[in-house]
C-alpha positions as CSV (number, residue, x, y, z in Angstrom):
1,X,221.4,294.0,291.4
2,X,218.0,295.2,292.2
3,X,216.1,291.7,292.0
4,X,212.2,292.0,291.2
5,X,210.3,288.5,291.1
6,X,207.3,288.3,288.4
7,X,205.5,285.1,289.0
8,X,202.5,285.3,287.7
9,X,199.6,284.2,289.8
10,X,200.7,282.7,293.2
11,X,198.1,279.8,294.4
12,X,199.1,279.6,298.2
13,X,197.0,279.6,300.9
14,X,197.4,282.6,303.3
15,X,198.5,280.5,306.5
16,X,201.7,279.6,304.1
17,X,202.5,283.2,303.8
18,X,205.3,285.0,306.2
19,X,203.1,287.0,308.8
20,X,205.5,289.9,309.7
21,X,208.7,291.1,307.7
22,X,210.8,289.7,309.9
23,X,209.6,286.5,309.6
24,X,209.7,286.6,305.7
25,X,213.6,287.7,305.9
26,X,213.8,284.5,308.7
27,X,212.7,282.5,305.6
28,X,214.4,283.8,303.1
29,X,217.5,283.7,305.1
30,X,216.9,280.0,305.4
31,X,216.0,279.7,301.9
32,X,219.1,280.7,301.0
33,X,221.2,278.7,303.4
34,X,224.1,277.5,301.9
35,X,224.9,279.9,299.1
36,X,227.3,283.4,299.3
37,X,227.1,285.5,302.2
38,X,227.2,288.2,300.4
39,X,224.8,287.4,298.0
40,X,222.7,286.5,301.4
41,X,222.8,290.3,302.4
42,X,222.2,291.3,299.3
43,X,219.0,289.5,299.4
44,X,217.3,290.9,302.2
45,X,218.6,294.0,302.1
46,X,216.2,294.3,298.7
47,X,213.6,292.4,300.4
48,X,213.1,294.1,303.4
49,X,213.5,297.5,301.8
50,X,211.0,296.6,299.2
51,X,208.4,295.1,301.9
52,X,209.4,298.1,304.1
53,X,208.2,301.0,301.2
54,X,205.2,298.8,300.9
55,X,204.3,299.3,304.2
56,X,205.1,303.1,304.2
57,X,202.6,303.3,301.0
58,X,199.7,301.0,302.8
59,X,199.6,302.5,306.4
60,X,196.3,301.1,307.3
61,X,197.5,297.5,306.4
62,X,198.9,295.2,309.0
63,X,202.5,293.4,307.7
64,X,200.5,290.4,307.2
65,X,198.2,292.0,304.7
66,X,201.0,293.7,302.8
67,X,202.9,290.7,302.5
68,X,200.0,288.6,301.0
69,X,199.2,291.8,298.5
70,X,202.9,291.7,297.7
71,X,203.3,288.3,297.0
72,X,201.8,288.3,293.3
73,X,204.5,290.2,292.3
74,X,207.9,290.4,294.8
75,X,207.2,285.8,295.5
76,X,207.6,284.4,298.4
77,X,210.6,283.8,300.6
78,X,211.9,280.6,298.8
79,X,210.5,281.6,295.3
80,X,213.0,285.1,295.9
81,X,215.6,282.7,296.8
82,X,215.5,280.8,293.9
83,X,215.5,283.6,291.3
84,X,218.5,285.2,293.4
85,X,220.6,281.7,293.2
86,X,219.7,281.7,289.4
87,X,220.4,285.4,288.7
88,X,223.6,285.0,290.6
89,X,225.1,282.2,288.6
90,X,224.4,283.9,285.3
91,X,225.6,287.4,286.1
92,X,229.1,284.9,287.5
93,X,229.3,283.3,284.4
94,X,228.7,286.5,282.3
95,X,232.1,288.6,284.7
96,X,233.7,284.9,284.7
97,X,236.7,285.9,283.0
98,X,237.5,283.2,279.8
99,X,238.8,279.9,281.0
100,X,242.3,278.8,280.9
101,X,242.6,275.1,278.9
102,X,243.6,272.9,281.7
103,X,247.3,272.0,281.7
104,X,248.4,268.8,282.9
105,X,251.8,269.4,283.0
106,X,254.0,271.0,285.8
107,X,255.3,273.5,284.0
108,X,252.1,273.8,281.6
109,X,250.9,275.2,285.2
110,X,253.7,277.0,286.1
111,X,254.0,279.1,283.0
112,X,250.0,279.1,282.7
113,X,249.4,281.8,285.7
114,X,250.7,284.1,282.8
115,X,247.2,283.1,280.3
116,X,245.0,284.2,283.4
117,X,243.2,287.6,283.8
118,X,243.0,287.5,287.1
119,X,246.6,287.6,287.8
120,X,247.0,290.4,286.5
121,X,244.5,292.3,288.3
122,X,245.6,290.5,291.7
123,X,249.0,291.9,291.1
124,X,247.5,295.4,290.5
125,X,245.8,294.9,294.2
126,X,249.3,294.3,295.2
127,X,250.8,297.8,294.3
128,X,247.7,299.9,294.7
129,X,246.9,298.1,298.2
130,X,249.9,300.5,299.4
131,X,248.0,303.7,299.1
132,X,244.4,302.5,299.7
133,X,246.6,300.9,303.2
134,X,248.2,303.6,304.6
135,X,244.4,305.8,303.8
136,X,242.6,302.9,305.3
137,X,245.0,302.9,309.0
138,X,245.3,307.1,308.6
139,X,241.2,307.1,308.4
140,X,240.9,304.4,311.4
141,X,244.0,305.4,313.1
142,X,242.9,309.2,313.7
143,X,239.2,308.8,313.6
144,X,239.6,306.4,316.9
145,X,241.7,308.6,318.4
146,X,240.0,311.5,318.1
147,X,236.8,310.3,318.8
148,X,237.4,308.6,321.7
149,X,240.0,311.1,323.0
150,X,236.7,313.6,322.4
151,X,234.1,311.3,324.4
152,X,234.7,313.5,327.4
153,X,233.1,316.5,325.3
154,X,229.2,316.5,324.3
155,X,230.9,316.8,320.4
156,X,232.7,313.4,321.0
157,X,229.8,311.2,320.8
158,X,228.0,312.2,317.2
159,X,231.5,312.3,315.8
160,X,232.3,309.3,316.8
161,X,229.0,307.7,315.5
162,X,230.3,309.5,312.1
163,X,233.6,308.1,311.9
164,X,231.7,304.1,312.6
165,X,229.2,305.3,309.5
166,X,231.9,306.6,307.7
167,X,234.1,303.2,308.3
168,X,230.8,301.1,307.2
169,X,231.1,303.3,304.1
170,X,234.4,302.7,303.5
171,X,234.0,298.4,303.9
172,X,231.5,299.0,300.8
173,X,233.7,301.0,298.7
174,X,236.4,298.0,299.4
175,X,234.2,295.4,298.8
176,X,233.8,297.0,295.2
177,X,238.0,297.1,295.2
178,X,237.7,292.7,296.5
179,X,235.5,292.1,293.8
180,X,236.5,293.7,290.1
181,X,239.8,292.8,291.2
182,X,240.4,289.6,292.9
183,X,237.1,288.2,292.0
184,X,235.4,287.4,295.0
185,X,231.8,288.1,295.8
186,X,231.3,290.8,298.2
187,X,228.3,292.4,299.0
188,X,226.8,295.4,296.7
189,X,224.5,296.7,299.5
190,X,225.0,297.7,303.2
191,X,222.6,296.1,306.0
192,X,219.6,297.3,305.8
193,X,218.1,299.9,308.9
194,X,214.4,300.2,309.5
195,X,214.3,304.4,309.4
196,X,211.3,303.8,311.2
197,X,212.9,302.6,314.5
198,X,214.3,304.8,317.0
199,X,217.6,306.4,315.9
200,X,218.9,305.5,319.5
201,X,218.0,301.6,318.6
202,X,219.9,302.0,315.0
203,X,222.8,303.3,316.8
204,X,222.9,300.7,318.8
205,X,222.6,297.8,316.2
206,X,225.7,299.7,314.1
207,X,227.9,299.5,317.4
208,X,226.6,295.8,318.3
209,X,227.3,294.4,314.7
210,X,230.1,292.4,314.9
211,X,231.3,293.7,310.9
212,X,231.9,296.9,312.6
213,X,234.7,295.8,314.1
214,X,235.5,293.8,311.8
215,X,236.0,296.5,309.2
216,X,238.0,297.9,311.9
217,X,240.5,295.2,311.8
218,X,240.7,295.0,308.1
219,X,241.3,299.0,307.9
220,X,244.3,298.4,310.7
221,X,245.8,295.3,308.8
222,X,245.3,296.8,305.2
223,X,248.2,299.2,306.5
224,X,251.6,296.3,307.2
225,X,249.6,293.7,304.3
226,X,249.6,296.7,302.1
227,X,253.6,297.5,302.8
228,X,254.4,293.3,302.5
229,X,252.2,292.7,299.0
230,X,253.8,296.1,297.5
231,X,257.2,295.1,298.4
232,X,256.7,291.7,297.0
233,X,255.2,292.8,293.6
234,X,257.8,295.4,293.0
235,X,260.6,293.7,294.6
236,X,259.7,290.6,292.4
237,X,259.0,292.1,289.0
238,X,262.2,294.4,289.4
239,X,264.6,291.8,289.9
240,X,263.1,289.3,287.6
241,X,263.0,292.1,285.0
242,X,266.3,293.0,285.6
243,X,267.6,290.0,284.8
244,X,266.1,289.1,281.7
245,X,266.9,292.7,279.8
246,X,270.1,293.1,281.2
247,X,271.9,290.2,279.1
248,X,270.3,291.7,276.1
249,X,271.6,295.2,276.9
250,X,275.3,293.9,277.7
251,X,274.8,292.6,273.9
252,X,274.2,295.6,272.7
253,X,277.1,297.2,274.1
254,X,275.4,299.0,277.3
255,X,278.1,297.9,280.3
256,X,276.0,299.1,283.3
257,X,274.7,296.6,285.6
258,X,276.1,294.0,286.8
259,X,275.1,290.0,288.1
260,X,277.6,289.3,291.0
261,X,278.1,286.2,292.4
262,X,280.7,286.0,295.0
263,X,282.6,288.2,293.2
264,X,282.4,287.0,289.7
265,X,280.2,289.1,287.4
266,X,278.4,286.6,285.1
267,X,277.7,289.5,283.0
268,X,281.5,290.2,281.7
269,X,282.6,289.6,278.1
270,X,284.5,286.8,279.2
271,X,281.3,285.0,280.4
272,X,279.2,285.2,277.7
273,X,277.8,281.0,278.5
274,X,275.8,282.9,281.5
275,X,274.0,285.6,280.1
276,X,271.1,282.7,279.2
277,X,271.2,281.3,283.0
278,X,270.5,284.7,284.0
279,X,267.9,285.5,281.4
280,X,266.5,282.0,282.3
281,X,266.6,282.8,286.3
282,X,264.8,286.2,285.3
283,X,262.0,284.7,283.8
284,X,261.3,281.7,286.7
285,X,261.2,284.9,288.9
286,X,258.6,286.9,286.9
287,X,256.5,284.0,287.0
288,X,257.0,282.9,290.2
289,X,256.0,286.7,291.7
290,X,252.9,286.0,289.6
291,X,252.3,283.0,291.7
292,X,252.2,284.8,294.4
293,X,250.0,288.0,293.4
294,X,247.2,284.9,292.6
295,X,248.1,283.6,296.1
296,X,247.5,286.5,297.5
297,X,244.4,287.4,295.7
298,X,242.8,284.4,296.9
299,X,244.1,284.8,300.3
300,X,243.2,288.2,300.8
301,X,239.8,287.8,299.2
302,X,238.6,285.3,302.2
303,X,240.1,287.5,304.8
304,X,238.2,290.1,303.1
305,X,235.2,288.5,303.2
306,X,235.7,286.9,306.8
307,X,236.1,290.4,308.2
308,X,233.7,292.5,306.3
309,X,231.0,290.9,305.4
310,X,228.5,289.6,308.3
311,X,227.9,286.3,308.7
312,X,224.0,284.7,308.0
């Protein structure tokens, strides 16, 4: 979301303008206080990228002069912050699925989960998380062991830097999956790195950024979480759907499959009274699984936000 503010005339005294890019970013961060952390990261990236590009195009001007020159087209920090807040509200409103009718009864709330599109997205994330969990865990464990093991050689240092950089890129990919499937706002841009700074300083920032280590922890956690999510989703759906359709299969003469309780086959020909009970148990199991998916979606979205997004 490249946001460019067009504010028309800018009648503000120069003394009220930030005098440097870090000052501008500090004021923008303060103006966005209370906003989503991912939104703040995106806004700071856009602002710094824009101001640095203007600095590169006007090498003879100071930072204060460049900021004053672009104030009318890009905006002061408080104006940019308000534009980002307004744009975020419009985007989130447009992307939000239609609100389901609020149900007051306990049964309405229990069965109403099936009418929420986010439920099925979270369920698909649970099924998909096994594959991503295996990939992330393998990538991190292999990359760490190879990089740390080769630090005694000169090739180990650049290998470690490349590995950490790849992990930060993967965090953006995972963020997009979390935002699309779970509905949790995640960064759409990386943290900005000033290319004019010495490369050693940029490498140091990468290793001292808590988000780097949070991302490593997240990707290692994804394997056990992915196994748990996949197991719960598959087990719940398979048991529930089996209980629903097995009595129907028996009704049409298929004799395969039983539901035994204390050695008694509830689907036996002599126990037809139990068939509706079995189907009801299956329906309840399926809907319970959908509720678990909704809970997992909210829980995992918060976990991803905590570990993958830098605190502002």
